[in-house]
Residue, then its C-alpha position, 0 to 999 in steps of 0.5 A: x654144586x655137583x655134589x649137592x645135585x647128586x645128593x638131591x637126585x639120590x634122595x629123590x630116588x630113595x624117596x620115590x622108591x620108599x613111596x612106591x613100595x609103601x603104596x604096594x604094601x598098602x595095596x596088598x594089605x587092602x587086597x587081603x582085606x577085600x578078598x575076605x568074603x562071607x556067605x549067609x543063608x538068612x537075614x534078620x532085620x532089627x530096628x534100634x531106637x536109642x537115646x544118645x544123650x542121657x540128659x535129653x530124653x527127647x533126642x530119640x534116634x532110630x536106625x536099622x540093623x542087619x544080622x546075617x546068619x549061616x549054620x556056623x556064624x553070624x555078622x551083625x552091623x548097622x544097615x547104613x554102615x554096611x552100605x558105607x563099607x560097600x561104597x568105600x570099597x567101590x570107590x577104592x577100587x576106582x582109585x579113590x582112597x578117600x571114599x564118597x563125598x561128605x554129602x553122601x556121608x551126611x545122608x547115609x552115615x552112622x554113629x554106630x560103627x560096631x561090627x560083631x562076628x559070632x562063630x558058633x562052633x568056637x563060641x567066639x565073639x569078635x568085635x570091630x569098632x572105632x573110637x568115633x565114626x570119622x576115625x580111620x582105625x578099626x579096633x578088633x577085640x574079643x567079647x569075653x564077658x559072659x551072658x548069664x541069662x535068667x529065664x521066666x515063664x512070662x510070655x508076650x505075643x509079638x507078630x503072632x508069635x509067642x515069645x518068652x522072657x529072659x533077663x541079663x546084666x551086661x555092659x553096665x545095664x539091666x536087659x530084658x529080652x523076648x525070644x521065640x523058641x520056635x526059631x531055634x537060632x541062639x542069636x540076636x542083635x548086638x552081642x546078645x546070644x545064648x537064648x534057646x530061640x531068636x531074640x525078637x526084642x531086647x531093651x535096657x531098663x531105661x529104654x535108652x536102647x531098644x532092638x525090635x525085630x523087623x523081619x526074619x527071612x531066608x535070603x542067601x547072600x554072598x558079599x565082601x566086607x572089610x569094615x571100611x578101613x585098611x587099618x585094623x588094630x588088635x586090642x582087648x575090650x578093656x583097652x578099647x573102652x579105656x582108649x574111647x573114654x580118653x578120646x572123648x575126654x580129650x577130643x578137642x585137643x586130639x582134633x587140633x593135633x590132627x589138623x582141625x582148625x576152629x576159626x572161632x571160640x564159638x565153633x570150638x565150644x559148639x563142638x565140645x558141647x556136641x561131644x558131651x551129648x554123646x554120653x549114653x553108650x550102649x555099654x556103660x563104663x566108669 
């Protein structure tokens, strides 16, 4: 009995020791991410109009995005995702690792979890994205596909400014952009860049994805951003999309493996149907 008792004491001590050290390591990693601060001089706001379900053209959704700029880099993300990141970070600093409650997520959440960092000096584009909004891992990969623009003399007046036309094949879609050379910023929404002026509007040939400029203004801002989650996994774009396609094909099985319980067959079928409606991604892959 004494031997069992001593074994229990030692096991408990070892378990607590490992738990404390794991928590400390997690806190240190979290601190390193939270200490990553960004400073920008300009803010460009875009409205995205998109159709997530290719079989239902009437399901039109709208969301705002922000492009923060300085002389050497930019950061692009959903306005809601930026708010979500700030809220989750604030909750973590208060000791709540789970973040805000579900009611807050329902009112302020987003399906658009991609964050794009562009380094002008290095000609580098780094993407952070999730397989699905509720997943806790952020995958980090470089965008290596080149943007080979074709230029035209066509012009379009947008908000009193004269914009010029350019087209591009990227991510399985044909894109048409309108840019303003009077604003010498070779950047735009999403991953789009490389035009001799700020992109005012860009849309794919099916009008499933349309970004339109809302405003461009000088707005110096410093903030801390860490993509909401502690776990960041380095990968390649090819591997990310391979994993994403596999995730969506096997989502119900994955959810069950994660502990999700469907109490009725109808509930499981409804989730499967809902999953199938998210089929019109901004980048298309077989």
